[in-house]
C-alpha positions as CSV (number, residue, x, y, z in Angstrom):
1,M,0.0,0.0,0.0
2,E,2.8,2.4,0.8
3,E,4.4,1.8,-2.6
4,A,1.1,2.6,-4.3
5,N,0.7,5.8,-2.3
6,Q,4.2,6.9,-3.2
7,S,3.6,6.2,-6.9
8,V,0.2,8.0,-6.9
9,A,1.5,11.0,-4.9
10,S,4.6,11.4,-7.1
11,E,2.9,14.3,-8.8
12,F,-0.3,16.5,-8.9
13,I,-2.1,18.0,-11.8
14,F,-3.4,21.6,-11.8
15,N,-6.6,22.5,-13.5
16,G,-5.2,26.0,-14.0
17,L,-7.3,29.2,-14.3
18,C,-9.2,28.3,-17.5
19,D,-9.5,25.7,-20.4
20,S,-9.7,28.1,-23.4
21,R,-6.4,28.0,-25.4
22,N,-7.0,31.6,-26.7
23,L,-7.6,32.9,-23.2
24,Q,-4.5,31.1,-21.9
25,K,-2.4,32.9,-24.5
26,F,-3.8,36.2,-23.4
27,L,-3.3,35.3,-19.7
28,L,0.3,34.2,-20.5
29,L,1.2,37.7,-21.7
30,T,-0.8,39.4,-18.9
31,F,0.7,37.4,-16.0
32,S,4.2,37.6,-17.5
33,A,3.9,41.4,-17.6
34,L,2.4,41.5,-14.1
35,Y,5.3,39.4,-12.7
36,L,7.9,41.5,-14.4
37,M,6.4,44.6,-12.9
38,T,6.3,43.0,-9.5
39,I,9.9,42.0,-9.7
40,L,11.1,45.4,-10.9
41,G,8.8,47.4,-8.6
42,N,9.7,45.6,-5.4
43,L,13.5,45.2,-6.1
44,F,13.6,48.9,-7.1
45,I,12.2,49.9,-3.7
46,V,14.8,47.7,-2.0
47,F,17.5,49.2,-4.1
48,L,16.3,52.8,-3.5
49,I,16.1,52.4,0.2
50,I,19.6,50.8,0.4
51,T,21.3,53.4,-1.8
52,D,19.6,56.6,-0.6
53,S,20.8,57.7,2.8
54,H,17.7,59.9,3.3
55,L,15.7,56.6,3.5
56,H,17.9,55.0,6.2
57,S,15.2,55.0,8.9
58,P,13.2,52.3,10.7
59,M,10.1,52.8,8.6
60,Y,12.0,52.3,5.3
61,F,14.1,49.5,6.6
62,L,10.8,47.6,7.3
63,L,9.4,48.7,3.9
64,A,12.5,47.3,2.1
65,N,11.9,44.0,3.9
66,L,8.2,44.0,3.0
67,S,9.1,44.6,-0.7
68,F,11.6,41.7,-0.6
69,V,9.0,39.4,1.0
70,D,6.4,40.4,-1.7
71,F,9.0,39.6,-4.4
72,C,9.6,36.1,-2.8
73,L,5.9,35.4,-2.3
74,S,5.1,36.3,-6.0
75,S,8.0,34.2,-7.2
76,V,6.6,31.0,-5.4
77,T,3.6,30.7,-7.7
78,T,3.6,33.2,-10.6
79,P,6.5,31.7,-12.7
80,K,4.8,28.2,-12.5
81,L,1.4,29.7,-13.3
82,T,2.9,31.5,-16.3
83,T,4.7,28.6,-17.8
84,D,1.7,26.3,-17.3
85,F,-0.2,28.4,-19.8
86,L,2.1,26.9,-22.5
87,K,1.3,23.3,-21.4
88,D,-1.6,21.0,-21.9
89,N,-0.6,18.8,-18.9
90,K,0.0,21.1,-15.9
91,T,1.8,18.8,-13.5
92,I,3.9,19.4,-10.4
93,S,5.9,16.9,-8.4
94,F,5.0,15.9,-4.9
95,E,8.2,17.6,-3.7
96,G,7.4,20.7,-5.7
97,C,3.9,20.8,-4.3
98,I,5.2,20.6,-0.7
99,S,7.8,23.3,-1.5
100,Q,5.0,25.6,-2.7
101,I,2.9,25.1,0.4
102,L,6.0,25.7,2.7
103,C,7.0,28.8,0.9
104,V,3.6,30.4,0.5
105,H,2.9,30.0,4.3
106,F,6.5,31.0,5.2
107,F,6.4,34.3,3.2
108,G,2.7,34.9,3.8
109,G,3.0,34.3,7.6
110,G,6.1,36.4,7.7
111,E,4.4,39.3,5.9
112,M,1.5,39.3,8.4
113,V,4.0,39.8,11.3
114,L,6.0,42.3,9.3
115,L,2.8,44.4,8.7
116,V,2.3,44.4,12.5
117,S,5.9,45.6,12.9
118,M,5.3,48.4,10.5
119,A,2.1,49.4,12.4
120,Y,4.1,49.4,15.6
121,D,6.8,51.6,14.0
122,R,4.1,54.1,13.0
123,Y,2.5,53.9,16.5
124,V,5.8,54.8,18.2
125,A,6.5,57.6,15.6
126,I,3.1,59.2,16.0
127,C,2.0,58.5,19.5
128,K,5.5,58.7,21.2
129,P,7.5,60.9,18.9
130,L,10.0,62.1,21.6
131,H,11.0,58.5,22.4
132,Y,11.0,57.2,18.7
133,S,14.8,57.2,18.2
134,S,15.5,55.3,21.4
135,I,12.6,52.8,21.0
136,M,13.1,52.1,17.3
137,N,16.8,51.7,17.4
138,R,18.8,49.5,14.9
139,Q,18.8,46.5,17.2
140,K,15.0,46.7,17.7
141,C,14.4,46.9,13.9
142,I,16.6,43.9,13.2
143,W,14.8,41.9,15.9
144,L,11.4,42.8,14.5
145,V,12.4,41.6,11.0
146,L,14.0,38.4,12.5
147,T,10.8,37.8,14.5
148,S,8.7,38.0,11.3
149,W,10.9,35.4,9.6
150,I,10.9,33.1,12.6
151,I,7.1,33.2,13.1
152,G,6.6,32.7,9.3
153,F,8.9,29.6,9.4
154,V,7.2,28.1,12.5
155,H,3.8,28.7,10.9
156,A,4.8,27.1,7.6
157,T,6.5,24.1,9.2
158,S,3.5,23.5,11.6
159,Q,1.2,23.5,8.5
160,L,3.4,21.2,6.6
161,A,3.9,18.8,9.5
162,M,0.1,18.2,9.5
163,I,-0.1,17.1,5.8
164,L,3.3,15.6,5.0
165,D,2.3,12.0,5.8
166,L,-1.2,12.1,4.3
167,P,-2.0,9.1,2.1
168,F,-3.0,10.2,-1.5
169,C,-4.6,7.3,-3.3
170,G,-7.5,9.0,-5.1
171,P,-7.6,11.7,-7.9
172,R,-4.5,13.9,-8.1
173,I,-6.2,16.9,-9.6
174,V,-5.8,20.2,-7.8
175,D,-8.5,22.7,-8.9
176,S,-6.2,25.7,-8.9
177,F,-2.9,26.9,-10.3
178,F,-0.8,26.2,-7.2
179,C,-0.7,23.8,-4.3
180,D,-2.7,25.3,-1.4
181,I,-3.5,23.3,1.7
182,P,-7.3,23.4,1.6
183,L,-7.3,22.0,-1.9
184,V,-4.5,19.4,-1.4
185,I,-5.9,17.8,1.7
186,K,-9.2,17.2,-0.2
187,L,-7.3,14.7,-2.3
188,A,-6.3,12.6,0.7
189,C,-7.9,9.1,1.0
190,M,-8.9,9.5,4.6
191,D,-11.3,11.6,6.7
192,T,-9.6,15.0,6.9
193,H,-12.4,16.9,8.8
194,T,-10.4,17.2,12.0
195,L,-7.2,18.0,10.2
196,R,-8.9,20.8,8.2
197,L,-10.1,22.3,11.5
198,L,-6.6,22.1,13.0
199,I,-5.0,23.7,9.9
200,N,-7.6,26.4,9.7
201,A,-7.2,27.1,13.4
202,D,-3.4,27.3,13.0
203,S,-3.8,29.9,10.2
204,A,-6.7,31.7,12.0
205,V,-4.6,32.2,15.2
206,L,-1.8,33.9,13.4
207,A,-4.1,35.9,11.1
208,T,-6.5,37.0,13.8
209,T,-3.7,37.9,16.3
210,C,-2.0,40.0,13.7
211,F,-5.2,41.6,12.6
212,I,-6.3,42.5,16.1
213,L,-2.8,44.0,16.8
214,L,-3.1,46.0,13.6
215,L,-6.6,47.3,14.5
216,I,-5.4,48.4,18.0
217,S,-2.3,50.1,16.6
218,Y,-4.1,52.0,13.9
219,T,-7.0,52.9,16.2
220,Y,-4.5,54.5,18.6
221,I,-2.7,56.2,15.6
222,L,-5.9,57.6,14.1
223,V,-7.1,58.9,17.5
224,T,-3.7,60.6,18.1
225,I,-3.7,62.1,14.6
226,R,-7.2,63.5,15.2
227,L,-6.0,65.3,18.3
228,S,-2.7,66.6,16.9
229,S,-1.8,69.7,14.9
230,K,-3.1,70.0,11.4
231,D,0.3,70.0,9.5
232,G,1.7,66.9,11.3
233,A,-1.6,65.1,11.1
234,S,-1.8,65.5,7.4
235,K,1.6,63.9,6.8
236,A,1.0,61.1,9.3
237,L,-2.5,60.4,7.9
238,S,-1.0,60.1,4.4
239,T,1.6,57.6,5.6
240,C,-1.0,55.5,7.6
241,T,-3.4,55.4,4.7
242,S,-0.8,53.6,2.6
243,H,-0.2,51.1,5.4
244,I,-3.9,50.5,6.1
245,T,-4.6,50.0,2.3
246,V,-1.8,47.4,2.1
247,V,-3.2,45.6,5.3
248,V,-6.7,45.5,3.8
249,L,-5.5,44.2,0.5
250,F,-3.4,41.5,2.1
251,F,-5.7,40.3,4.9
252,G,-9.0,40.5,2.9
253,P,-8.3,37.5,0.5
254,C,-6.6,35.5,3.3
255,I,-9.6,35.8,5.6
256,F,-12.0,34.6,2.8
257,T,-9.7,31.8,1.8
258,Y,-9.0,30.3,5.2
259,L,-12.0,31.2,7.4
260,W,-14.5,30.1,4.7
261,P,-14.2,26.7,3.1
262,P,-13.6,26.4,-0.6
263,S,-17.0,26.6,-2.3
264,I,-17.2,28.7,-5.5
265,T,-14.3,27.7,-7.7
266,W,-13.9,30.9,-9.7
267,V,-14.1,33.0,-6.4
268,D,-11.4,30.8,-4.8
269,K,-9.2,31.2,-7.9
270,F,-9.7,35.0,-8.1
271,L,-8.7,35.3,-4.4
272,A,-5.7,33.1,-4.9
273,V,-4.5,35.2,-7.9
274,F,-5.2,38.4,-5.8
275,Y,-3.0,37.6,-2.8
276,T,-0.2,35.8,-4.7
277,V,0.0,38.0,-7.8
278,I,-1.9,41.3,-7.5
279,T,-1.1,42.3,-3.9
280,P,2.7,41.9,-4.3
281,L,2.4,44.2,-7.4
282,L,0.2,46.8,-5.7
283,N,2.3,47.2,-2.6
284,P,5.2,49.1,-4.2
285,A,2.8,51.2,-6.3
286,I,0.8,52.2,-3.2
287,Y,3.9,53.2,-1.2
288,T,5.5,55.0,-4.2
289,L,2.5,57.0,-5.2
290,R,1.5,58.2,-1.7
291,N,5.0,58.7,-0.2
292,K,6.7,62.0,-0.8
293,E,10.1,60.9,0.5
294,I,10.1,57.9,-1.9
295,K,9.2,60.3,-4.7
296,N,12.0,62.7,-3.8
297,A,14.4,59.7,-3.6
298,I,13.4,58.7,-7.2
299,K,14.0,62.3,-8.3
300,R,17.5,62.3,-6.7
301,L,18.3,59.0,-8.4
302,I,17.2,60.3,-11.8
303,H,19.1,63.6,-11.5
């Protein structure tokens, strides 16, 4: 039986986004362009923050790390999605599937914690401005980033540990364009109801904890902004609007994906595309378009 399981689970087949060959050709060009813009946009922000001394502050150090994580998260799924548009048989090895699951949860979990760190940075800057430099020192910034990577890794490995030894002896078709846990465990030839609850609880604890911390931080920030002077409040509100927009874009699809079970196929695929392809592309655009210091840094680079 073990040999049969190993042979059946040697690879999985993706249904992909659609069946139409003409539409797949169009999507090939579209997603190739989106991925190229994601790479260039995020790596450009990282490069800009590293090279421009005016951006050597805690907020931009965290932003550079966010851009790097977005680049990594997009690179886990988008290249495979793009190349699969050229294939009739969209397969992935068992090891490749496990790697996708590990990396998506590693970078996704890490990004959640990193967004909380960015909210904490803004909380200190706006609510405790006189103590900002002493609280958000270099060591604290490094620890915040390391914490996001560690929690992301622990979250990913805990998710992976629950599915690694599942027996797959039924159909191998994953109704998506990448290996995501809710869809993969449906293929196991055993009752996975309890396992699904544990996996969803694991993701929900991390997502809910981060989301509550974000709500508390930005509530304090917005109240403080409302009570502060008009000039300082305007700049602070502009910065926080960018942060809040990114939080909503990232957490929205994640909440729908993991707190509601897969039901409507096209909705699930749209949400998967949104948080693995669109959000990593939008983040650099949001921060660049709304941030005056980033705009000034681009001007200095050009001139």
